[in-house]
C-alpha positions as CSV (number, residue, x, y, z in Angstrom):
1,M,-119.9,-2.9,-12.9
2,K,-116.1,-2.7,-12.1
3,T,-114.6,-5.8,-10.7
4,L,-113.9,-5.4,-7.1
5,N,-110.6,-6.5,-5.5
6,L,-111.2,-6.6,-1.6
7,S,-109.0,-7.9,1.0
8,S,-110.4,-10.0,3.7
9,F,-109.9,-6.9,6.0
10,S,-112.4,-5.0,3.6
11,L,-114.8,-8.0,3.4
12,S,-114.9,-8.1,7.2
13,L,-116.1,-4.6,7.2
14,L,-118.8,-5.2,4.7
15,F,-120.4,-8.1,6.7
16,S,-119.3,-7.2,10.4
17,A,-123.0,-6.3,11.0
18,A,-124.1,-9.7,10.0
19,M,-121.5,-11.4,12.0
20,A,-122.5,-9.5,15.2
21,T,-125.6,-11.6,15.6
22,A,-125.9,-14.7,17.5
23,A,-123.5,-17.1,16.4
24,D,-124.5,-19.1,13.2
25,T,-123.6,-22.6,13.7
26,A,-124.4,-26.1,12.7
27,G,-124.8,-29.5,14.4
28,N,-127.3,-31.8,15.8
29,F,-128.7,-29.8,18.7
30,F,-131.2,-32.8,19.5
31,D,-131.1,-35.7,21.7
32,E,-131.9,-39.3,20.6
33,N,-135.6,-38.6,21.4
34,G,-135.7,-35.2,19.6
35,A,-135.4,-32.9,22.6
36,Y,-133.7,-29.4,21.7
37,Y,-130.7,-27.6,23.3
38,G,-129.4,-25.8,20.5
39,P,-128.8,-22.1,19.7
40,D,-131.2,-19.1,20.5
41,C,-131.4,-15.5,19.9
42,D,-132.1,-12.7,22.0
43,E,-132.1,-8.9,21.9
44,K,-128.5,-9.1,23.0
45,N,-126.6,-12.1,22.2
46,Y,-123.6,-13.2,24.1
47,S,-121.1,-16.2,24.0
48,G,-122.8,-18.6,26.3
49,A,-124.1,-22.0,25.3
50,Y,-127.8,-20.8,25.3
51,Y,-127.1,-18.6,22.4
52,T,-124.6,-21.0,20.5
53,G,-125.9,-24.5,21.4
54,N,-122.1,-25.4,22.1
55,Y,-121.4,-27.6,25.2
56,E,-118.0,-28.9,24.3
57,S,-116.5,-30.5,27.5
58,P,-113.2,-28.8,28.6
59,F,-112.1,-32.4,29.7
60,K,-112.0,-33.0,25.9
61,T,-110.7,-29.7,24.8
62,I,-108.1,-29.1,27.6
63,L,-107.3,-32.6,29.0
64,G,-107.6,-34.2,25.7
65,K,-110.1,-36.9,26.9
66,T,-112.2,-38.7,24.4
67,D,-115.9,-38.8,24.4
68,A,-116.0,-42.4,25.2
69,E,-113.7,-41.6,28.4
70,I,-116.0,-38.8,29.3
71,Q,-119.2,-40.9,28.9
72,E,-117.7,-43.8,30.8
73,K,-116.6,-41.4,33.9
74,M,-120.5,-40.1,33.8
75,D,-121.6,-43.8,33.7
76,D,-119.4,-44.6,36.6
77,L,-120.7,-41.6,38.6
78,W,-124.4,-42.6,38.1
79,N,-123.7,-46.4,39.1
80,H,-121.9,-45.2,42.0
81,Y,-124.4,-42.8,43.5
82,F,-127.6,-44.2,42.3
83,K,-127.1,-48.1,41.6
84,G,-124.3,-48.7,44.0
85,D,-124.0,-50.6,47.2
86,D,-124.9,-49.4,50.7
87,N,-121.6,-47.9,51.2
88,S,-121.7,-45.7,48.0
89,K,-125.2,-44.9,46.8
90,V,-127.6,-42.2,48.0
91,Y,-130.4,-43.1,45.8
92,Y,-133.0,-45.5,47.5
93,D,-135.7,-47.1,45.4
94,R,-139.1,-47.8,47.0
95,G,-141.3,-48.7,44.1
96,N,-143.1,-46.1,42.9
97,E,-141.1,-43.6,44.8
98,A,-137.3,-42.9,45.5
99,Y,-135.4,-40.5,47.8
100,I,-132.0,-39.3,48.1
101,K,-130.8,-39.7,51.7
102,D,-128.3,-37.6,53.6
103,I,-126.4,-40.5,55.1
104,N,-124.7,-38.4,58.0
105,N,-127.8,-36.9,59.3
106,N,-129.9,-40.0,58.6
107,D,-132.7,-37.9,56.9
108,V,-134.2,-36.7,53.5
109,R,-133.7,-33.1,52.3
110,S,-135.0,-31.0,49.6
111,E,-131.5,-30.1,48.5
112,G,-130.7,-33.7,47.7
113,M,-134.1,-34.5,46.1
114,S,-133.8,-31.6,43.8
115,Y,-130.2,-32.2,43.2
116,G,-131.0,-35.9,42.3
117,M,-133.9,-34.7,39.8
118,M,-131.5,-32.5,38.2
119,I,-128.9,-35.2,37.7
120,A,-131.6,-37.6,36.4
121,V,-133.0,-35.3,33.7
122,Q,-129.5,-34.1,32.6
123,T,-128.5,-37.9,32.2
124,G,-131.8,-38.9,30.5
125,H,-132.9,-41.2,33.5
126,K,-136.8,-40.5,33.3
127,E,-137.8,-43.5,35.7
128,E,-135.5,-42.2,38.5
129,F,-136.7,-38.7,37.8
130,D,-140.4,-39.6,38.4
131,K,-139.8,-41.8,41.5
132,L,-137.8,-38.8,43.1
133,W,-140.6,-36.4,42.1
134,N,-143.2,-38.7,43.3
135,W,-141.4,-39.1,46.7
136,A,-141.1,-35.2,46.8
137,K,-144.7,-34.4,45.8
138,N,-146.2,-36.9,48.2
139,H,-144.1,-36.2,51.2
140,M,-142.5,-32.6,50.8
141,W,-144.5,-30.2,48.6
142,H,-147.2,-28.2,50.3
143,K,-150.3,-27.7,48.3
144,G,-152.3,-25.3,50.5
145,G,-151.7,-23.6,53.6
146,G,-149.2,-21.1,54.7
147,W,-146.3,-22.7,52.9
148,D,-148.3,-23.3,49.6
149,G,-146.0,-24.2,46.7
150,Y,-143.0,-24.5,49.1
151,F,-141.1,-27.8,49.9
152,A,-140.3,-29.1,53.6
153,W,-136.7,-29.1,53.8
154,Q,-136.2,-32.1,55.9
155,R,-138.2,-35.3,56.2
156,N,-137.3,-38.8,57.7
157,D,-136.9,-41.6,55.2
158,S,-140.4,-42.7,55.9
159,G,-141.6,-39.4,54.7
160,S,-143.0,-38.1,57.9
161,G,-141.6,-35.8,60.7
162,G,-138.8,-33.1,60.0
163,D,-139.3,-29.6,59.5
164,D,-142.1,-28.0,57.1
165,N,-140.1,-24.9,56.6
166,C,-138.2,-24.4,53.2
167,A,-134.4,-24.4,52.2
168,P,-134.4,-22.0,49.1
169,D,-131.9,-24.3,47.1
170,G,-134.3,-27.0,47.1
171,E,-137.1,-24.6,45.4
172,M,-134.6,-23.5,42.9
173,Y,-133.4,-26.9,41.7
174,F,-136.8,-28.4,41.8
175,M,-138.0,-25.6,39.4
176,M,-135.1,-25.8,37.1
177,S,-135.3,-29.5,36.9
178,L,-139.1,-29.6,36.4
179,L,-138.9,-27.0,33.4
180,F,-136.0,-29.0,31.9
181,A,-137.9,-32.4,32.0
182,A,-141.1,-30.7,30.7
183,N,-139.1,-29.7,27.7
184,R,-136.7,-32.8,27.4
185,W,-139.8,-35.2,27.9
186,N,-142.4,-33.3,26.2
187,D,-144.6,-33.6,29.5
188,S,-147.0,-30.9,30.2
189,K,-147.6,-32.1,33.7
190,Y,-144.1,-31.4,34.7
191,M,-144.7,-27.9,33.2
192,E,-147.8,-27.3,35.1
193,D,-146.0,-28.3,38.4
194,A,-143.1,-26.1,37.6
195,Q,-145.4,-22.9,36.9
196,Y,-147.3,-23.7,40.1
197,I,-144.1,-23.3,42.2
198,L,-142.9,-20.6,40.1
199,K,-145.8,-18.5,40.7
200,K,-146.1,-19.2,44.5
201,M,-142.5,-18.1,44.9
202,W,-143.8,-14.7,44.6
203,D,-147.5,-14.8,45.3
204,N,-147.9,-17.2,48.2
205,G,-149.5,-14.5,50.4
206,Q,-147.2,-15.2,53.4
207,H,-143.9,-15.9,51.8
208,S,-141.7,-14.7,49.1
209,L,-138.6,-16.7,48.1
210,F,-136.8,-13.6,46.9
211,N,-136.8,-10.3,49.3
212,P,-139.4,-7.9,47.4
213,Q,-137.3,-5.0,47.9
214,H,-133.9,-6.1,46.9
215,Y,-134.9,-9.1,44.5
216,V,-132.4,-11.3,46.0
217,I,-133.0,-15.0,47.4
218,T,-133.6,-15.0,51.0
219,F,-131.9,-17.4,53.7
220,Q,-135.4,-18.5,54.4
221,P,-138.7,-16.6,53.4
222,Q,-140.0,-15.7,56.9
223,G,-139.0,-13.7,60.0
224,N,-135.9,-12.1,60.3
225,E,-134.4,-14.8,57.9
226,N,-136.1,-12.7,55.1
227,N,-133.5,-9.9,55.6
228,F,-130.4,-11.9,54.7
229,S,-129.3,-14.4,52.2
230,D,-127.1,-17.4,51.4
231,P,-125.0,-16.6,48.3
232,S,-124.8,-20.3,47.4
233,Y,-128.6,-20.0,46.7
234,D,-127.8,-17.5,44.1
235,L,-128.1,-19.2,40.7
236,P,-128.0,-16.7,38.2
237,A,-128.4,-19.1,35.2
238,Y,-131.7,-20.4,36.6
239,V,-133.2,-17.2,37.5
240,D,-132.4,-16.1,33.9
241,L,-134.4,-19.1,32.6
242,F,-137.2,-18.6,35.0
243,A,-137.4,-14.8,33.6
244,R,-138.1,-16.4,30.1
245,W,-140.1,-19.4,30.7
246,S,-142.3,-18.4,33.8
247,T,-145.9,-17.7,32.8
248,S,-146.1,-15.1,35.9
249,N,-144.1,-12.6,37.6
250,Q,-141.9,-12.2,34.5
251,D,-140.8,-8.6,35.6
252,K,-139.9,-9.7,38.9
253,W,-138.0,-12.7,37.7
254,S,-136.1,-10.3,35.2
255,K,-135.3,-8.0,38.2
256,A,-134.3,-11.0,40.1
257,A,-131.8,-12.0,37.3
258,K,-129.8,-8.8,37.6
259,A,-129.9,-8.7,41.3
260,T,-128.6,-12.1,41.6
261,R,-125.7,-11.7,39.4
262,D,-124.8,-8.4,41.2
263,H,-125.4,-10.1,44.7
264,L,-123.1,-12.9,43.7
265,Y,-120.5,-10.4,42.5
266,K,-120.7,-8.4,45.9
267,S,-120.4,-11.5,47.7
268,S,-116.9,-12.4,46.4
269,N,-114.4,-11.2,48.8
270,T,-111.9,-8.8,46.8
271,K,-108.8,-10.3,48.4
272,S,-109.5,-14.0,48.8
273,G,-112.3,-14.5,46.2
274,L,-114.3,-16.5,48.9
275,F,-117.9,-16.6,49.9
276,S,-119.3,-16.4,53.4
277,D,-122.3,-19.1,54.3
278,Y,-124.7,-16.3,55.1
279,N,-124.5,-12.9,54.2
280,N,-126.2,-9.4,53.6
281,F,-127.8,-8.2,50.5
282,D,-124.7,-6.0,50.1
283,G,-122.4,-9.1,50.1
284,T,-120.9,-8.7,53.5
285,P,-121.1,-11.7,55.9
286,H,-124.0,-12.1,58.3
287,G,-123.8,-13.5,61.6
288,V,-126.5,-15.7,63.4
289,S,-126.9,-16.8,67.0
290,Y,-127.5,-20.4,65.7
291,N,-124.6,-20.8,63.5
292,G,-121.1,-19.7,64.6
293,N,-119.6,-20.3,61.2
294,A,-122.1,-18.4,59.2
295,E,-119.6,-15.5,58.5
296,K,-116.9,-18.1,57.2
297,Y,-116.3,-19.8,53.9
298,M,-117.8,-23.2,54.8
299,Y,-119.9,-26.0,53.4
300,D,-122.7,-24.0,51.8
301,A,-120.2,-21.3,50.3
302,M,-118.1,-23.6,48.3
303,R,-121.0,-23.9,45.7
304,C,-120.8,-20.3,44.7
305,A,-117.7,-20.9,42.6
306,M,-119.9,-23.5,40.5
307,N,-122.8,-21.0,40.4
308,F,-121.0,-18.1,38.7
309,G,-118.9,-20.6,36.6
310,M,-122.3,-22.2,35.4
311,D,-123.6,-18.8,34.6
312,Y,-120.6,-17.8,32.6
313,Y,-120.5,-20.7,30.1
314,L,-124.5,-21.0,29.8
315,F,-125.1,-17.1,29.2
316,G,-122.0,-15.0,29.5
317,V,-124.1,-12.1,30.3
318,D,-121.8,-11.1,33.2
319,S,-118.6,-12.6,32.0
320,A,-116.3,-9.7,32.8
321,R,-117.1,-9.9,36.4
322,Q,-117.3,-13.5,36.6
323,E,-113.7,-13.7,35.0
324,E,-112.6,-11.4,38.1
325,M,-114.3,-13.7,40.5
326,A,-112.6,-16.7,38.9
327,R,-109.1,-15.0,39.1
328,R,-109.6,-14.2,42.7
329,I,-110.7,-17.7,43.9
330,I,-108.4,-19.6,41.6
331,D,-105.5,-17.4,42.6
332,F,-106.4,-18.0,46.2
333,F,-106.6,-21.8,46.0
334,E,-103.4,-21.9,43.8
335,K,-101.6,-20.1,46.8
336,D,-103.0,-22.4,49.2
337,G,-101.9,-25.5,47.1
338,Y,-105.5,-26.9,47.2
339,K,-104.8,-28.2,50.7
340,H,-107.6,-26.6,52.8
341,A,-111.5,-26.5,52.8
342,R,-112.6,-24.0,55.3
343,F,-111.5,-20.4,55.9
344,N,-112.5,-17.1,57.2
345,W,-114.1,-14.8,54.6
346,D,-110.9,-13.1,53.7
347,G,-108.9,-16.2,53.2
348,S,-107.2,-16.5,56.9
349,N,-107.4,-19.3,59.3
350,P,-107.4,-22.3,57.0
351,Q,-108.8,-25.6,58.4
352,E,-109.7,-29.1,57.2
353,Q,-108.7,-30.7,53.9
354,Y,-109.8,-29.8,50.3
355,T,-112.8,-31.8,49.5
356,Q,-114.2,-33.5,46.5
357,G,-117.1,-31.0,46.3
358,E,-114.7,-28.0,46.1
359,A,-112.6,-29.8,43.5
360,G,-115.7,-29.7,41.3
361,A,-116.9,-26.4,41.9
362,N,-113.6,-24.5,41.5
363,A,-113.1,-26.4,38.1
364,V,-116.5,-25.0,37.0
365,A,-115.4,-21.7,38.1
366,A,-112.0,-22.2,36.3
367,M,-114.0,-22.6,33.0
368,A,-114.3,-18.5,32.9
369,L,-110.2,-18.5,32.6
370,I,-110.1,-21.1,29.6
371,N,-109.1,-18.2,27.1
372,D,-106.7,-16.4,29.4
373,S,-103.3,-17.9,28.7
374,K,-101.8,-16.8,31.9
375,Y,-104.1,-19.4,33.8
376,D,-103.5,-22.2,31.5
377,A,-101.6,-24.3,34.1
378,A,-104.1,-23.4,36.8
379,V,-107.1,-24.3,34.6
380,K,-105.7,-27.6,33.7
381,K,-104.7,-28.2,37.3
382,N,-108.4,-27.8,38.5
383,L,-110.0,-29.9,35.6
384,E,-107.4,-32.8,36.8
385,L,-108.4,-32.5,40.2
386,A,-112.2,-32.7,39.5
387,W,-111.6,-35.7,36.7
388,D,-109.1,-37.7,39.2
389,T,-111.2,-37.1,42.5
390,K,-112.3,-40.4,44.3
391,F,-116.0,-40.9,44.3
392,M,-117.1,-40.7,47.9
393,T,-118.2,-43.5,50.0
394,G,-119.2,-43.9,53.7
395,Q,-120.8,-41.7,56.2
396,Y,-120.3,-38.1,54.4
397,R,-120.7,-39.1,50.9
398,Y,-124.0,-37.3,50.3
399,Y,-123.3,-33.7,50.2
400,D,-119.6,-33.4,48.8
401,G,-120.5,-36.4,46.4
402,L,-123.4,-34.7,45.0
403,V,-121.8,-31.3,44.6
404,H,-119.0,-32.9,42.7
405,Y,-121.4,-34.9,40.6
406,L,-123.4,-31.6,39.6
407,A,-120.0,-30.0,38.7
408,M,-119.2,-33.0,36.5
409,L,-122.3,-32.5,34.6
410,H,-121.0,-29.1,33.6
411,L,-117.5,-30.1,33.1
412,S,-118.5,-33.2,30.9
413,G,-120.9,-31.3,28.6
414,T,-123.7,-33.4,29.9
415,F,-125.6,-30.4,31.4
416,K,-127.7,-28.6,29.0
417,I,-130.5,-26.2,28.7
418,W,-133.4,-28.1,27.5
419,K,-135.7,-25.8,25.5
420,P,-139.1,-25.8,24.1
421,K,-139.1,-27.4,20.6
422,P,-138.4,-24.8,18.0
423,E,-140.0,-24.3,14.7
424,V,-137.7,-26.0,11.8
425,T,-137.6,-25.1,8.2
426,E,-136.1,-27.5,5.7
427,K,-134.3,-26.1,2.8
428,E,-132.2,-27.6,0.1
429,V,-128.4,-26.9,-0.4
430,C,-126.0,-27.7,-3.2
431,A,-122.5,-26.7,-2.0
432,N,-119.2,-28.1,-0.9
433,E,-119.6,-26.1,2.6
434,H,-122.5,-24.7,4.3
435,N,-122.2,-22.7,7.7
436,G,-118.9,-24.5,8.5
437,V,-120.0,-28.0,7.5
438,K,-118.1,-29.7,4.7
439,I,-120.2,-31.3,2.4
440,E,-118.7,-34.4,0.6
441,K,-121.8,-36.5,0.2
442,D,-125.6,-36.3,0.5
443,T,-126.2,-35.4,3.9
444,T,-128.6,-33.8,6.3
445,F,-127.8,-31.6,9.4
446,Y,-129.4,-28.7,11.2
447,S,-128.1,-25.1,10.8
448,F,-129.0,-22.1,12.8
449,E,-128.7,-19.2,10.5
450,S,-129.8,-15.4,11.1
451,C,-131.8,-16.6,14.4
452,K,-133.8,-19.4,12.5
453,L,-133.3,-23.1,12.7
454,Y,-133.2,-25.2,9.4
455,K,-133.0,-28.7,8.6
456,V,-130.6,-28.7,5.6
457,N,-130.5,-31.3,2.9
458,A,-127.2,-31.0,1.3
459,K,-125.6,-32.2,-1.9
460,P,-122.0,-31.7,-2.9
461,D,-121.5,-29.1,-5.7
462,A,-119.4,-30.8,-8.4
463,K,-118.3,-27.2,-9.5
464,Q,-117.2,-24.3,-7.7
465,N,-118.3,-20.9,-9.4
466,P,-115.6,-18.3,-9.4
467,A,-116.3,-15.0,-7.7
468,N,-117.7,-12.6,-10.5
469,D,-118.0,-8.8,-10.2
470,S,-121.1,-8.5,-8.1
471,T,-121.4,-8.0,-4.3
472,D,-123.5,-11.2,-4.2
473,A,-120.7,-13.2,-5.8
474,I,-118.4,-12.0,-3.1
475,V,-120.9,-13.0,-0.6
476,S,-121.1,-16.6,-2.0
477,N,-117.3,-16.8,-2.2
478,I,-117.0,-16.1,1.5
479,R,-119.6,-18.4,2.3
480,F,-118.2,-21.4,0.6
481,T,-114.6,-20.9,0.2
482,N,-113.6,-19.0,3.2
483,N,-115.5,-20.6,6.0
484,I,-113.8,-18.7,8.9
485,K,-116.0,-16.2,10.8
486,V,-114.6,-13.6,13.1
487,W,-117.3,-11.7,15.2
488,S,-117.6,-10.1,18.6
489,T,-119.9,-9.8,21.7
490,N,-119.5,-7.4,24.7
491,S,-116.9,-9.5,26.4
492,T,-115.4,-11.7,23.7
493,I,-114.1,-12.2,20.1
494,V,-115.0,-15.3,18.5
495,I,-113.1,-17.2,15.9
496,E,-115.4,-19.8,14.0
497,N,-114.5,-22.7,12.0
498,A,-110.7,-22.2,11.8
499,V,-108.9,-25.7,12.1
500,V,-108.0,-26.6,15.6
501,G,-104.4,-25.5,16.1
502,T,-104.6,-22.5,13.8
503,K,-102.4,-19.6,15.0
504,F,-104.3,-16.4,15.6
505,A,-103.4,-12.9,17.0
506,V,-105.4,-10.2,18.3
507,T,-104.0,-6.7,17.9
508,D,-105.2,-2.8,18.3
509,L,-105.4,-0.7,15.1
510,N,-101.6,0.4,15.8
511,G,-100.6,-3.2,15.5
512,R,-99.8,-3.7,19.2
513,V,-100.4,-7.5,19.7
514,L,-102.9,-8.0,22.8
515,K,-103.2,-11.8,22.5
516,S,-101.7,-14.6,20.4
517,A,-102.1,-18.3,20.6
518,K,-103.4,-21.2,18.8
519,T,-107.3,-22.2,18.5
520,T,-108.2,-25.2,20.6
521,T,-111.8,-25.4,19.5
522,P,-113.6,-24.9,16.5
523,M,-115.3,-21.8,18.2
524,Q,-112.5,-20.2,19.8
525,E,-113.3,-17.5,22.4
526,V,-110.7,-14.7,23.0
527,R,-111.5,-12.7,25.9
528,I,-110.4,-9.2,25.7
529,N,-111.5,-6.7,28.4
530,S,-111.1,-3.4,26.6
531,R,-113.6,-2.2,24.0
532,G,-113.3,-0.6,20.7
533,N,-111.8,-1.8,17.2
534,F,-109.5,-4.6,17.0
535,L,-107.9,-6.6,14.0
536,V,-107.9,-10.3,14.3
537,I,-105.4,-12.2,12.2
538,V,-106.2,-15.8,11.5
539,N,-104.3,-17.9,9.0
540,G,-102.4,-14.8,7.6
541,K,-105.8,-12.9,6.7
542,T,-107.0,-10.0,8.8
543,Y,-110.5,-9.3,10.1
544,R,-111.7,-6.2,11.8
545,V,-114.1,-6.3,14.5
546,V,-115.8,-3.9,16.8
547,K,-116.3,-4.9,20.6
């Protein structure tokens, strides 16, 4: 066989098909108790953390915060809202039970209870999670009757009174936190409870959480309230996971995942990027007699930015539209100078001061713009606002405080998709590098390759075999001496394993430079809106990708 003299450009053509699968990556992917949050594969693989297992914090990559600083911030949040004094905490321990209290309204709400459970499972506080779930089960959860499977949205702190009707954001967070808890803590009872609720959201007999014609979540699943929505209840990342993990109505959940992403996009005002508190299934505001502010950007609506930002970094399925939504809303608040909190849907009539909750939610939305160099300053500004915001105290600390706390879970890399434990295959490797990991001594790590998870027991190779004249030798040479990988999804080009600070450029086939910068993470995502063939130049070598 003749010796092949192939450039990096030619090699990238040979192996572009392999690079187009879900990102091969290596790392830990397990918490200290063995719970899994690592990569996964699908029929279509996107750039989100579900597929890559990458939950690196923008506080670290953009603001330069250390892991220790980020953990200290998250510990301070927990101690403030869950363990603080009577002017700061919203968590109240009652022995075998506990509740999250809305201080201003002097009641307990399904919204706050489910938020508290999500915070507890993501931060690894099982005792507090169990106490909150005990209170919700004992005082809010309907088991039987017309509201079977749903939760009373409001109770007194004694557990009595209130309102038996539901508020759908509570159901969404209850279901998701229970699924995560079942996977993270390997507890089948959580899973049984989650599956019961998931089934009843469609099969209650009297109520359906999602409108059965539009597959969009309702403002409330009864009467006229079933015919319009609250876009802040749109949680596409959650619905996507329900479609994967529910043991019932998978087809309906799948339709709802698409409809939820569509509805959230329709709800974003094309001028201001703002959302209304209540709206129709076509995204236009919906007025009601009992709420004069329903058609405005008010208290509920600020959560929409966090909802699409969360879906962007967790899945990336709808990345192009979510980048568009992010540009709209960040442009709007940039122009406002982050001064005001409430507006008409079109952005007119500014009122009240910018809040802690908005600072957190908008920073999550800004994550969709991290790879757009035109927004470098705005992204940094939003991250700084979220990081620097003072924790809330006093009468109004419950709502804005918890929305900011949830946002900080996303921004700190603490929020993870806790998955069922995967099958792990052990293998032995003798090399100086494997899947981006330098091997300088005997070591063990996990490696996700070709949609399989391996526990790699690695030893350094004392000698490097030069490339011979076979294709296999070329593959080996790439694998062990050129660990930079360039691949693409529908919306992004990914540069893997380049040293942080490496210069790169993306051009069309005519050499016209579309983007150029330096890598800021070991897995650099470059957003390119157009499709087709591109050249990616990294460290003086050229790779061709098709997007």
